One Martini backbone bead per residue (centre of mass of N, CA, C, O) as a GRO file, in nm:
protein
  354
    1MET     BB    1   6.593   6.291  10.819
    2LYS     BB    2   6.660   6.474  11.081
    3LEU     BB    3   6.575   6.745  11.254
    4GLU     BB    4   6.863   6.863  11.291
    5GLU     BB    5   6.938   6.851  10.990
    6ILE     BB    6   6.717   7.033  10.886
    7ARG     BB    7   6.790   7.283  11.057
    8ASN     BB    8   7.075   7.319  10.944
    9LYS     BB    9   6.983   7.375  10.653
   10ILE     BB   10   6.811   7.619  10.715
   11ASP     BB   11   7.035   7.792  10.836
   12LYS     BB   12   7.210   7.798  10.582
   13ILE     BB   13   7.001   7.933  10.395
   14ASP     BB   14   6.962   8.189  10.563
   15ARG     BB   15   7.251   8.289  10.534
   16GLU     BB   16   7.254   8.306  10.224
   17LEU     BB   17   7.021   8.507  10.194
   18LEU     BB   18   7.157   8.742  10.353
   19VAL     BB   19   7.413   8.764  10.183
   20LEU     BB   20   7.263   8.820   9.915
   21LEU     BB   21   7.114   9.072  10.016
   22GLN     BB   22   7.366   9.239  10.067
   23GLU     BB   23   7.462   9.236   9.770
   24ARG     BB   24   7.213   9.370   9.650
   25MET     BB   25   7.233   9.640   9.804
   26GLY     BB   26   7.508   9.718   9.692
   27LEU     BB   27   7.415   9.729   9.393
   28ALA     BB   28   7.196   9.941   9.434
   29LEU     BB   29   7.390  10.167   9.522
   30ARG     BB   30   7.560  10.165   9.260
   31SER     BB   31   7.325  10.233   9.057
   32LYS     BB   32   7.285  10.537   9.132
   33LYS     BB   33   7.526  10.650   8.948
   34PHE     BB   34   7.327  10.579   8.674
   35LYS     BB   35   7.092  10.758   8.787
   36LYS     BB   36   6.846  11.013   8.812
   37ALA     BB   37   6.666  10.818   8.993
   38VAL     BB   38   6.553  10.607   9.229
   39THR     BB   39   6.287  10.584   9.081
   40ASP     BB   40   6.158  10.295   8.865
   41PRO     BB   41   5.864  10.181   8.767
   42LEU     BB   42   5.930   9.997   8.522
   43ARG     BB   43   6.143   9.822   8.659
   44GLU     BB   44   5.971   9.721   8.897
   45GLU     BB   45   5.745   9.584   8.731
   46ALA     BB   46   5.929   9.388   8.580
   47LEU     BB   47   6.024   9.234   8.829
   48LEU     BB   48   5.747   9.145   8.940
   49ASN     BB   49   5.654   8.991   8.681
   50ARG     BB   50   5.884   8.786   8.669
   51VAL     BB   51   5.833   8.636   8.944
   52GLU     BB   52   5.536   8.550   8.875
   53ARG     BB   53   5.641   8.339   8.642
   54LEU     BB   54   5.730   8.157   8.846
   55ASN     BB   55   5.740   7.795   8.916
   56LEU     BB   56   5.642   7.777   9.252
   57ASP     BB   57   5.484   7.536   9.435
   58LEU     BB   58   5.544   7.657   9.751
   59ILE     BB   59   5.489   7.953   9.627
   60GLU     BB   60   5.315   8.220   9.626
   61ARG     BB   61   5.282   8.487   9.418
   62SER     BB   62   5.205   8.698   9.628
   63PHE     BB   63   5.451   8.652   9.805
   64THR     BB   64   5.673   8.709   9.599
   65ARG     BB   65   5.589   8.999   9.536
   66GLN     BB   66   5.605   9.112   9.829
   67LEU     BB   67   5.900   9.044   9.882
   68LEU     BB   68   6.026   9.210   9.649
   69LYS     BB   69   5.898   9.481   9.727
   70THR     BB   70   6.044   9.503   9.999
   71ILE     BB   71   6.330   9.505   9.880
   72ILE     BB   72   6.296   9.754   9.700
   73ASP     BB   73   6.221   9.953   9.926
   74GLU     BB   74   6.489   9.921  10.079
   75SER     BB   75   6.680  10.010   9.850
   76LYS     BB   76   6.558  10.297   9.827
   77ARG     BB   77   6.618  10.386  10.114
   78LEU     BB   78   6.927  10.365  10.086
   79GLN     BB   79   6.961  10.561   9.844
   80GLU     BB   80   6.836  10.816   9.997
   81LYS     BB   81   7.080  10.838  10.217
   82ASP     BB   82   7.356  10.887  10.077
   83HIS     BB   83   7.591  10.706  10.071
   84ARG     BB   84   7.914  10.631  10.092
   85LEU     BB   85   8.122  10.460   9.873
   86VAL     BB   86   8.327  10.192  10.005
   87ALA     BB   87   8.609  10.043   9.893
   88PHE     BB   88   8.718   9.695   9.883
   89GLN     BB   89   8.909   9.411   9.911
   90GLY     BB   90   8.689   9.159   9.893
   91GLU     BB   91   8.499   9.043  10.134
   92HIS     BB   92   8.295   9.041  10.373
   93GLY     BB   93   8.529   9.063  10.655
   94ALA     BB   94   8.762   9.185  10.571
   95TYR     BB   95   9.015   9.393  10.662
   96GLY     BB   96   8.913   9.614  10.470
   97ASP     BB   97   8.637   9.633  10.605
   98VAL     BB   98   8.736   9.711  10.883
   99ALA     BB   99   8.879   9.972  10.789
  100ALA     BB  100   8.632  10.112  10.662
  101ARG     BB  101   8.465  10.126  10.929
  102ASN     BB  102   8.681  10.301  11.072
  103LEU     BB  103   8.702  10.548  10.860
  104VAL     BB  104   8.372  10.505  10.760
  105PRO     BB  105   8.105  10.458  10.954
  106ASP     BB  106   7.873  10.584  10.733
  107GLY     BB  107   7.913  10.380  10.521
  108ALA     BB  108   7.921  10.189  10.218
  109PHE     BB  109   8.034   9.858  10.167
  110ILE     BB  110   8.241   9.762   9.882
  111PRO     BB  111   8.319   9.490   9.713
  112CYS     BB  112   8.626   9.374   9.555
  113MET     BB  113   8.827   9.166   9.376
  114GLU     BB  114   9.036   9.400   9.315
  115PHE     BB  115   9.248   9.658   9.354
  116ALA     BB  116   9.196   9.785   9.073
  117ASP     BB  117   8.887   9.824   9.124
  118VAL     BB  118   8.915  10.038   9.338
  119PHE     BB  119   9.067  10.251   9.178
  120ARG     BB  120   8.877  10.270   8.929
  121GLY     BB  121   8.609  10.338   9.073
  122VAL     BB  122   8.711  10.610   9.192
  123GLU     BB  123   8.827  10.749   8.940
  124GLU     BB  124   8.532  10.718   8.777
  125GLY     BB  125   8.290  10.760   9.013
  126TYR     BB  126   8.141  10.487   9.121
  127LEU     BB  127   8.313  10.558   9.370
  128ASP     BB  128   8.413  10.745   9.650
  129LEU     BB  129   8.595  10.532   9.810
  130GLY     BB  130   8.916  10.390   9.922
  131VAL     BB  131   9.057  10.077  10.060
  132VAL     BB  132   9.409  10.007  10.125
  133PRO     BB  133   9.686   9.813  10.153
  134VAL     BB  134  10.044   9.889  10.215
  135GLU     BB  135  10.119   9.738  10.501
  136ASN     BB  136  10.293   9.485  10.691
  137SER     BB  137  10.457   9.397  10.985
  138LEU     BB  138  10.550   9.105  10.859
  139GLU     BB  139  10.531   9.120  10.516
  140GLY     BB  140  10.507   9.410  10.429
  141ALA     BB  141  10.463   9.516  10.135
  142VAL     BB  142  10.201   9.584   9.903
  143THR     BB  143  10.282   9.561   9.589
  144GLN     BB  144  10.025   9.621   9.417
  145VAL     BB  145   9.951   9.887   9.557
  146ASN     BB  146  10.216  10.040   9.515
  147ASP     BB  147  10.199  10.029   9.208
  148LEU     BB  148   9.926  10.187   9.182
  149LEU     BB  149  10.029  10.452   9.322
  150THR     BB  150  10.223  10.545   9.082
  151THR     BB  151   9.951  10.601   8.873
  152THR     BB  152   9.757  10.750   9.032
  153THR     BB  153   9.517  11.029   9.104
  154LEU     BB  154   9.485  10.976   9.384
  155LYS     BB  155   9.420  11.053   9.727
  156VAL     BB  156   9.530  11.083  10.050
  157ILE     BB  157   9.298  11.108  10.358
  158GLY     BB  158   9.392  10.840  10.519
  159GLU     BB  159   9.441  10.620  10.814
  160ALA     BB  160   9.491  10.265  10.926
  161HIS     BB  161   9.562  10.054  11.202
  162ILE     BB  162   9.514   9.703  11.183
  163PRO     BB  163   9.465   9.451  11.372
  164VAL     BB  164   9.577   9.112  11.333
  165LYS     BB  165   9.323   8.871  11.421
  166HIS     BB  166   9.336   8.554  11.389
  167CYS     BB  167   9.093   8.300  11.302
  168LEU     BB  168   8.952   7.992  11.370
  169LEU     BB  169   8.705   7.863  11.149
  170ALA     BB  170   8.377   7.706  11.189
  171THR     BB  171   8.131   7.505  11.183
  172GLU     BB  172   7.907   7.360  11.390
  173ALA     BB  173   7.949   7.067  11.243
  174THR     BB  174   8.247   7.093  11.343
  175ASN     BB  175   8.512   6.916  11.461
  176TYR     BB  176   8.817   7.027  11.559
  177ARG     BB  177   8.957   6.737  11.557
  178ASP     BB  178   8.891   6.702  11.229
  179ILE     BB  179   9.079   6.907  11.131
  180ARG     BB  180   9.294   6.946  10.819
  181LEU     BB  181   9.185   7.202  10.656
  182VAL     BB  182   9.302   7.540  10.553
  183TYR     BB  183   9.154   7.841  10.459
  184SER     BB  184   9.330   8.114  10.279
  185HIS     BB  185   9.524   8.357  10.246
  186PRO     BB  186   9.856   8.343  10.194
  187GLN     BB  187   9.930   8.560  10.409
  188ALA     BB  188   9.775   8.432  10.646
  189LEU     BB  189   9.917   8.159  10.638
  190ALA     BB  190  10.201   8.279  10.693
  191GLN     BB  191  10.115   8.415  10.975
  192CYS     BB  192  10.026   8.089  11.069
  193ARG     BB  193  10.247   7.869  11.045
  194GLY     BB  194  10.298   7.766  11.333
  195PHE     BB  195  10.012   7.668  11.399
  196LEU     BB  196   9.984   7.467  11.162
  197MET     BB  197  10.227   7.287  11.237
  198ARG     BB  198  10.152   7.207  11.531
  199ASN     BB  199   9.850   7.096  11.413
  200LYS     BB  200   9.864   6.957  11.134
  201LEU     BB  201   9.782   7.172  10.906
  202GLU     BB  202   9.654   7.226  10.587
  203PRO     BB  203   9.721   7.455  10.357
  204TYR     BB  204   9.475   7.659  10.158
  205PRO     BB  205   9.459   7.862   9.910
  206TYR     BB  206   9.292   8.181   9.888
  207TYR     BB  207   9.176   8.489   9.769
  208ASP     BB  208   9.037   8.521  10.068
  209THR     BB  209   8.950   8.531  10.386
  210ALA     BB  210   8.642   8.588  10.358
  211GLY     BB  211   8.598   8.390  10.125
  212ALA     BB  212   8.659   8.141  10.295
  213ALA     BB  213   8.428   8.182  10.499
  214LYS     BB  214   8.196   8.185  10.296
  215MET     BB  215   8.249   7.901  10.181
  216LEU     BB  216   8.220   7.746  10.445
  217ALA     BB  217   7.920   7.825  10.498
  218ARG     BB  218   7.814   7.710  10.222
  219ASP     BB  219   7.976   7.410  10.191
  220ASN     BB  220   8.102   7.250  10.421
  221PRO     BB  221   8.370   7.114  10.423
  222ARG     BB  222   8.548   6.852  10.501
  223ALA     BB  223   8.769   6.907  10.752
  224ALA     BB  224   8.725   7.232  10.767
  225ALA     BB  225   8.874   7.563  10.762
  226ALA     BB  226   8.928   7.914  10.859
  227ILE     BB  227   9.111   8.217  10.805
  228ALA     BB  228   8.995   8.502  10.996
  229SER     BB  229   8.791   8.721  11.111
  230CYS     BB  230   8.557   8.792  11.354
  231LEU     BB  231   8.355   8.921  11.155
  232CYS     BB  232   8.301   8.659  10.996
  233ALA     BB  233   8.155   8.510  11.220
  234GLU     BB  234   7.913   8.709  11.219
  235LEU     BB  235   7.833   8.710  10.910
  236TYR     BB  236   7.856   8.359  10.879
  237ASP     BB  237   7.802   8.186  11.129
  238LEU     BB  238   8.069   8.115  11.296
  239GLU     BB  239   8.312   7.940  11.466
  240ILE     BB  240   8.541   8.004  11.722
  241ILE     BB  241   8.814   7.811  11.795
  242LYS     BB  242   9.056   8.035  11.757
  243GLU     BB  243   9.247   8.300  11.875
  244GLY     BB  244   9.540   8.438  11.788
  245ILE     BB  245   9.724   8.258  11.550
  246GLU     BB  246   9.942   8.437  11.507
  247ASP     BB  247  10.287   8.464  11.532
  248GLY     BB  248  10.259   8.773  11.581
  249PRO     BB  249  10.168   9.012  11.825
  250SER     BB  250  10.219   9.278  11.607
  251ASN     BB  251  10.001   9.242  11.398
  252SER     BB  252   9.966   9.472  11.116
  253THR     BB  253   9.768   9.697  10.905
  254ARG     BB  254   9.804   9.944  10.662
  255PHE     BB  255   9.565  10.186  10.566
  256LEU     BB  256   9.422  10.360  10.290
  257LEU     BB  257   9.250  10.661  10.200
  258LEU     BB  258   9.073  10.722   9.899
  259SER     BB  259   9.056  11.010   9.667
  260ARG     BB  260   8.990  11.257   9.433
  261GLU     BB  261   9.025  11.442   9.677
  262PRO     BB  262   9.171  11.618   9.893
  263TYR     BB  263   9.226  11.702  10.197
  264ASP     BB  264   9.023  11.907  10.419
  265GLY     BB  265   9.321  12.017  10.532
  266LEU     BB  266   9.627  11.984  10.684
  267GLY     BB  267   9.735  11.778  10.846
  268ASP     BB  268  10.015  11.535  10.984
  269LYS     BB  269  10.065  11.379  10.703
  270THR     BB  270  10.296  11.271  10.438
  271SER     BB  271  10.287  11.152  10.092
  272VAL     BB  272  10.540  11.014   9.869
  273ILE     BB  273  10.666  10.976   9.526
  274PHE     BB  274  10.989  10.861   9.392
  275ALA     BB  275  11.265  10.921   9.155
  276THR     BB  276  11.600  10.862   9.081
  277PRO     BB  277  11.882  10.876   8.956
  278HIS     BB  278  12.122  10.627   8.851
  279LYS     BB  279  12.314  10.747   9.105
  280ALA     BB  280  12.543  10.821   9.313
  281GLY     BB  281  12.385  10.990   9.595
  282GLN     BB  282  12.084  11.074   9.527
  283LEU     BB  283  11.927  10.970   9.771
  284PHE     BB  284  12.092  11.119   9.985
  285LYS     BB  285  12.015  11.406   9.895
  286VAL     BB  286  11.715  11.382   9.955
  287LEU     BB  287  11.728  11.295  10.260
  288SER     BB  288  11.896  11.543  10.359
  289LEU     BB  289  11.673  11.755  10.348
  290PHE     BB  290  11.523  11.648  10.606
  291ALA     BB  291  11.752  11.664  10.810
  292GLU     BB  292  11.814  11.973  10.777
  293ALA     BB  293  11.491  12.041  10.848
  294ASP     BB  294  11.380  11.857  11.075
  295ILE     BB  295  11.230  11.601  10.934
  296ASN     BB  296  11.025  11.337  10.995
  297LEU     BB  297  11.053  11.000  10.913
  298THR     BB  298  10.826  10.703  10.896
  299ARG     BB  299  10.881  10.612  10.583
  300ILE     BB  300  11.071  10.374  10.371
  301ALA     BB  301  11.029  10.258  10.034
  302SER     BB  302  11.080  10.004   9.774
  303MET     BB  303  11.048   9.967   9.404
  304PRO     BB  304  11.039   9.862   9.103
  305LEU     BB  305  11.035   9.981   8.788
  306ARG     BB  306  10.856   9.884   8.519
  307SER     BB  307  10.978  10.094   8.303
  308ASP     BB  308  11.264  10.057   8.495
  309PRO     BB  309  11.424   9.791   8.631
  310GLY     BB  310  11.696   9.962   8.726
  311ASN     BB  311  11.483  10.113   8.896
  312TYR     BB  312  11.326  10.322   9.162
  313SER     BB  313  11.073  10.351   9.390
  314PHE     BB  314  10.980  10.587   9.650
  315PHE     BB  315  10.839  10.571   9.979
  316LEU     BB  316  10.716  10.860  10.166
  317ASP     BB  317  10.692  10.946  10.513
  318LEU     BB  318  10.579  11.243  10.694
  319GLU     BB  319  10.580  11.489  10.919
  320GLY     BB  320  10.322  11.677  10.817
  321SER     BB  321  10.243  11.940  10.598
  322ASP     BB  322  10.245  12.062  10.262
  323GLN     BB  323  10.154  12.360  10.380
  324ASP     BB  324  10.410  12.385  10.504
  325GLU     BB  325  10.673  12.579  10.439
  326LYS     BB  326  10.909  12.385  10.496
  327ILE     BB  327  10.798  12.139  10.342
  328SER     BB  328  10.743  12.273  10.070
  329GLN     BB  329  11.041  12.345  10.014
  330VAL     BB  330  11.155  12.056  10.019
  331LEU     BB  331  10.975  11.944   9.788
  332LYS     BB  332  11.091  12.132   9.572
  333GLN     BB  333  11.383  12.031   9.595
  334MET     BB  334  11.321  11.735   9.543
  335LYS     BB  335  11.207  11.762   9.251
  336GLU     BB  336  11.492  11.852   9.128
  337LEU     BB  337  11.628  11.550   9.206
  338THR     BB  338  11.410  11.414   9.025
  339ILE     BB  339  11.234  11.213   8.772
  340SER     BB  340  11.001  11.165   8.987
  341PHE     BB  341  10.687  11.316   9.128
  342LYS     BB  342  10.451  11.253   9.410
  343ARG     BB  343  10.161  11.365   9.571
  344LEU     BB  344   9.937  11.198   9.779
  345GLY     BB  345   9.928  11.358  10.059
  346SER     BB  346   9.753  11.510  10.328
  347TYR     BB  347   9.685  11.375  10.664
  348PRO     BB  348   9.563  11.205  10.918
  349ALA     BB  349   9.696  11.050  11.165
  350ASP     BB  350   9.716  10.756  11.337
  351THR     BB  351   9.688  10.761  11.684
  352LEU     BB  352   9.677  10.425  11.720
  353ALA     BB  353   9.948  10.376  11.644
  354ALA     BB  354  10.235  10.196  11.738
   0.00000   0.00000   0.00000
């Protein structure tokens, strides 16, 4: 091996160590929910004794013990700061992570494998808040999230419209002219279909945009790149080959901030979910209530009811707070016309929304 090759491998290992350390700190923060105190001397000593028993011929045991003790001390420091745990789906660097940082700047951001894990973690109190995508300007509603919203007890307490600026990412060792295969989430691949076709790049679906970037940094597959956010380039030390490769210039995703408790304030936007009897004119009657009261609707979407495939749930966003007398009265009338009705909550509208 030449010196440059050795240094490249060292750089790769350093990246992996830091990514793993980030994951460990996240798990340490989550563990606090199950402990009575931050410090557990017996647990700490058991960890330190365990690493000392490792037979690592190039690393002195004293160094191993001191390194792990430093990591433990840092994890305790983080736990004592009492961060709010903000869950999102995907790996660090996903657009959900971007939205979480936007909505809760002082939070600790916890990746979850599935959307259901975000909902369940917040509902059961293991996580404080959840951030989930509800709709994309190009691909429409995020079906799985909308389905989970119909059954959850969580409340919406905020929203953020995050511009989706997809980047083509590669490792430093990759020549962009040699790229043939591109990994990313199926939705991101669909949003960049034109770019991929023009450049004769083969799309390869992956479970998450950031997961694809993380894999790329770890495995460096031959002639491969990933489509992900610019945050992923920072987190995983990847090169941005090209920015803004999405087909639509106005591509954005709307994220909701979920909590066990409703928003502590009036809010200026309200979200509800309802279903009407499967009869002609029933939906018109409901929507007429808002027109007659001069209440502006900002979104209406529908999806089939799993419990009754012949019927639909409707998702409605409107301007104003459900504590406003006029809106409260309309919602009461609306409830009488529906077979199911749920207030997701009133919350501050994203003033930066297009």
